N, C-alpha and C positions, 0 to 999 in steps of 0.2 A: 450589352450584348454583342461578340462577335462571332460570326459563323464562317471561317473563310476556305476558300474550293484552295485546292490544284497545290498539294504536297509529294510528294514524290517519298517513297518511301524505297529504301534498299537495306541488303545484308549488314551486317558489318564488316563484313572482310571486303566490300565492295567499298563502300563508303561507311566511315565510322561514325563522321559529322551527319549522317542521315536516316541510320537506322529509326524505330520508332519511339524509342527511351529519348534518343537524342530531341525526336519533334515535340514530347510530353516542354521537355524543356523551353524550347523556342517557345509553345504558342504559352507559356505561364511568364517568361521572357517577355511577350510583345501583348501578354495583356488578350489575348485569346481564347474565348471560351469553346468553341471546338472546331471543326477543322473535316475536310475530306482529304481521306490520304490516298494516293494508286500504289497499286500493287507495283511493281521493279518489272520493264517488257521483258520477256520471254529471250529476246536475240543478246541483252544485253547480257544476264544468268549464261549462256550457249556461248558467248564469246570471252569470258571468263571462265570456260573449264567447270559452272554448275551447274547440276542438272536435279533440280524441284521445280516442284511445284510453287510458282510465282502466288494465286492467288489463296489455295490453301496458308502459305506461310502468314498472308497477313490478317487470311483470317483467326489463324492460331494468337498472332500477336498484338490483337486488337479486343480478344473478346473479354469481355469483362468490362472494354474499354467507350463508353454512349460517347465521350465526347470525342471519339474519332470514329469519323463514318468510311467505310473504307468500298470503292472503285476497283475495280479489276482490270487488270491488262490481257490482251489476247496471242497467241500464238495466230498470225494471219494466214499461216499455211497451212494447220489442223483444222480440225474441225470446230470451225467458230459457232456451232451454234448450240452442238455440247460442252463447248467451256462457257457460253455466256449462258445457258441452264445451271452449271455447276455457280458461278457467282454469284446468279439472283437465288438459290437454295441457300448462299449465305448468309446472307442475308444486307449484299453488297447494294447500292442505290445504283451504278450506275460504273459507266466503262472511261478509262484514257483512252482516246486516240491519237497519235501520233504520224499523220499522209507522211510527213518525209521522212522520218524514223524507220516509220517498218515499211516502206518505200509500197503503200498503198493508196493508188488513185482515189480518190473522192468522189469519186463519180465512178466508180467502176465496178464490175461486177460483184468482185469478192465483197468490196464494200457495202453495196447496197443487200447485200445478203445480210452480214451484219447488222446494217438500220434496219432491215426488217424485222429480225430477230429481238432487237431491242427494242423496237415500237410496239411487238408483241408482250415481251416481256414489264415492262414500261420501267427498263433501263435509260436513265440520263448519258449523252455521250459530253465528256468534254475533251473539245477537236485541239492539239496546237494550230495553231495560224498565225498566218506570216512568211516566210523567208528562213529558209532551213537546208540549204545547202541540200537541194534537187529542184528535179524537174520540176519546172514552173508549172508548165501545160498542164500536169499530174495533179498538183494541190493549189492548185491559186486559189487564193478566198472566195473569188465570185463562184465558185463552182459548189459553195455550199447552198446557195441558192436551190441547187439542185438538190438538194439533199433534203432544205427543208417545202420543195415545190412536190416532191415524190412521197414523205411520209409526212402528211400532216397531224401525225400523234405522237412524234417523234418528239424528245425535247435538245438540245443542246447548246452548249456553248463553246462559242469562236474567244477562245482562252491568248490576250494578247491583245484582241479585238485588231487580226490582224497585222499589230507591227505598223513603225512608223512608216513602211513601203503601201501597208494593204488598208490601210484606215478608211479610205471613202471605199475601196467595195467593202468590207465587213459591216460597214453603215446602211450600202444600197441594201444586200443584204437582208440584212435585219429593216430595214422601212419598208420593202417588194413585201415583209413579209409580215408588217405590222395588220393589225383588223383590231378596231376599237370594241370593246368589250367580249375579246376573245382574250381567255387567259394564255401570256405568252410563253411560245415555244423556242424563241432563236434568242439568245444571252450575250450581253458582250461578258467578256471576262479582266477585270481588270490587274490582271498579272503582270507584272515586271513592267508595267507602263513609263513608273518615272523616271529621270533625265534627262541629258540635256543630246539632242542631237544621239543619241544611239539608234541600233536597227528596231528598239522596240518601245521609243518614246510616244508620250503620246499627252499633246498638250492640255492645255488646263483648257483654250478656247475649243479647243477639239471634244474635249469630254462636254461642253456644254452643248454644243452643238447637236453634242450624240442625243445627249439626255433632251432636247428639248424634241426631237426630230421623232426618238423611241419609246419616250415615257420614261418613270423610272420605275417600273417593271420589270426591264430586261436587262442589266444590270448585278455582276456579282464582283467581288473583290476576290481577289486569290493571289496566294504567298510565293509561288515557285519555291519553295524550301525542297536542298538545303542550299538550292542553287544562286537565292538571294537573301544577304544574311540578315540576322534579327533587326540592327539598324533600319538596313534599307526598309523594312515593312513597318516597324514601327513609325516612320517618318512617311512612308504612303497612308497610311490608317491617320494622320494626323491628315496629311494631304487635304484626306476625302472631308473630315472633319473641318476643312478649312476653307472649301470650297460653298459660293455664295445660291447654295442652294437648301431649303427644308431640312430641318432634324429630322425628321420623315422619311425624306431622300435618299439622307446622309443613310438611316438606320435601315431603310431597304440591299441599301447597296452593300452597306457591310455585316449583309447576315440572313435580314429575314424573308428576301430574296430566292435565294438558294434555301432557303428552312424550305418556302413553299412551295419549288420548282421538285424537291425531293421528297416533298409531304410526310416534314419532319415538324414536332413540334419544337418551338423557339423561343 
């Protein structure tokens, strides 16, 4: 079975191939059993003249669909505590945060309020990590160590594992927060990491080093739907299955770690 992270969802008027219905077909094509879907970032809705609650829309669309697990998103200029209470009230298991796109410094005051509330509510955070055309001093991957240091019970993933440019920093954050015998809190998001010398590509050699230094319990496969095609992710799944690691490790990466982190029976 496969349980994947990192599927963006959009209303039909923004991305016809990024809707929840399109996601269901995508999962069937890829042979994926369950996935996490993110609500649309509110700034994207507002910039396109759409004014509705992105988290309620996702809640309504996945209600009665046990194979799609909801993650909310925030208007970081609004009352984030109230929004997070609403997200938890919907039964969502976490949130997606994109520090660059949301112009949210990783170690800033607003971000720390969000982390504190997520820790209180038991919400997982999927962070975009890596370059994304924003000021590096505010969003450098090494700053995720500040998140882990200050919020000892917060679980989060660094999606894309920092990308090609920041892989070593992501590795450093994970190694610095590894404790034998303690449940993992910092996860590598294996999302969009296949490819040749693009800004997200991570080589097999780097993945082997990552697994050796962090154990196989800290890794989560992600889709980046709808930005990556079904063919791309079918090949990514086969890449993982073809790695020279144990079958147990492959099962963990392809779903068990994510299920454990979110408290979901898988």
